[in-house]
C-alpha positions, 0 to 999 in steps of 0.5 A: 618620445616613442609616442612623438615618433609614432605620430610623425611616422603616421603623418609621413605615411599619410603624406606619402599616401596622399602624394601617391593619389595626387594628380600630376600635370605637365605644363609646356611653356616658353622661357620668358620672364612672365612665365618664369615668374608664374612658376615662382608663384605656383605655391598659391595654386598648389595650396588651393589644389593640394591634390594637383602636382605641377611638372614644368617643361620650359623651352626656348620659343622655337623649340617649344613650338616644334615640340608641342606641334609634334606632340599634339599632331601625333596625339602623344599626350606628353603635355597636359597644358601647352603655351601657344600663340594666337597663330596656332589656336584657330588651326589646331581647334579646327583640327579638334586638337584642343579642348574647349575651355568651358569649365574655367569656374564661376568666378573666372569672368571670361567676359572680362577678356578683351574681345579682340584677344578672345576673338583670336582664341575662339572658334565658333564662339568657343574659347580654346585657349586662355590668354596669359598676356596679349599685345598689339602694335603702335607708334612710339615716338620722341616728343622732343623731336616731334616738337623740334620738327614743328609737328604734333603727333595725332592720337590716330596718325596717317601713313602720310603724316608718319612720312612727313614727320620722319622726313623732318626728324631725320638728322643724319649728322647727329645719328637720328633716324626719322623712323625705325621699322622691322626689316629682318626676314621672318614670318614673325619679324618683318612680315608681322609688321608688313602684313599688318601694314598692308591691311591698312593699305587695302591689301590681303594675302589671298582673295576669297578663293585663296588666290594670292594677291601680291600682283595687285596694286595694294601690295605694290603701294604697301611695299613701295611706301615701306622701302622708300620710307626706310631708304629716306629715313631709316637706319643703315642696315635696316634689313637686318633689324628686328624687334631687339635691334630697333629697341636698342636703337630707340633706347639709345636715342637713334629713332624719332619713331618706332612702330612695333609691339605694345609690350616694348613701351615698358622698355623704352620708358624705363630710365634704367635702360632707355636714354629717352625714357622721359621723352616718349609718346604713344599713338595708334598705328597709322592708317590710310582712311580705309577703315583698318590700321596697321597694327597686329594682335598677338597673345601667348595663351594656355591651351589643353591638348585633346590627348590629355587624360587629365583635362579637369586638373589642367583646366583648373591650372589654366583658370588660375594662371589667367585669372584676375586673382593671378593679376592681383597676386603678381601686383602684390609681389612684383608691383602693378607694372609687372602684371601680364598685360593685354588680356583683361578689360578690368586691368585697364580700368584699374587706377593703380595700373593706369598710374604704373603704366602711362601707356596703358590706354593706348595699348588697350585702344590698339588691341581693340583696333585689331579684328582677327576675324575681319582683318582686311578691307576686302573680304578674305577666307582666313583669320589672323591680323599679321598672319594667315591662320593656315599651316602653310603660312610659317614657311610661306611667310618666311619665304616672302619675308626674305624676298621683301627684306632683299628689296629693302636691302636693294638686292632686288626691285619692289616689282621683282620681289612682289612677282617672286612672292606671287609665284611662291604663294601660288606654288604653295597654295596649289601644293596645299590644294587650296587652288587648282 
């Protein structure tokens, strides 16, 4: 008995000594379902890396963005891994706030990352964040209502077709709106949709010299088309509707078409929550024949701040969480339909995933149709598809979103909204030193 006690005591002492030498890294992440699932699966990581302990800081999206931005700008060193979006990566990398990810491992296969996603997370050919999941936007539509209207949705529709179909699908007597689109003000709400839409109309936020372009005809065509379409065929109170509101409307059978994030496909096709689950079809976001479609590009990604003192351990974790191995781990525990989407080409070549996700091909095609380094028809000095990757965009984008939401609500004219947007953008770019 004494010998057993002595052995146990020695083991405990060894374990304590090992724990004392283990390196601890702190990971800041967003409180969404995919990230919560990742935390539950990290035993797989710690078994392979017993010398690394993981500490989690899980926050709501707006709080997370505020905390990590403050920490990285001040080189606070509070976090070793940060969950950030496609908007932040090029800005922070150019400020030398992020470390390049060049030690992800021989079996990581960075070339498998979908090129459009990798492009949004790279600067000068170097990857500065590894994508956890990615998305674009596309058309989700009711196949039964399209057939009733005597139309067939093309895989690659034009805006004129969307207008034609919306007019025919609108049935106010039965509570059916021909189309549901974002109207709620915000740089990540209505302006994500409208900026992506404007690209397909040949518009741009700024010219090559950073002069705002809201006084140009391309923006007038974009905003006028949007307002007219929504007034004729959109839901009542559309200026208050964002992603969640339109999702609910579509699931309840109140939208003929909805143009929004590709990740919504799993929700609208889920028979547990959607009354039209067996009637949904998918198509690329519309265009006007100018070479750009009205779809965006986004990824939640893991990055390593330059202020960390534990870069090697942090990069091991980033590699694990964004690897092919992790996708297979999720599939084995939760099923292929729950694997984080939109990051790796190999996932979309996997027959098991294709079977579990009938919208997989259109999602991949949509992601590939977006080019963050050349987002517009005419040349621009910025990167980003549904945003402009400059620090001033968050504030300016929300201001413009409020003006355009007011135009949709009938509180101002399209011309007045565009004039005020031009004035606001000019003031912001002058104050920021972009123009004189």
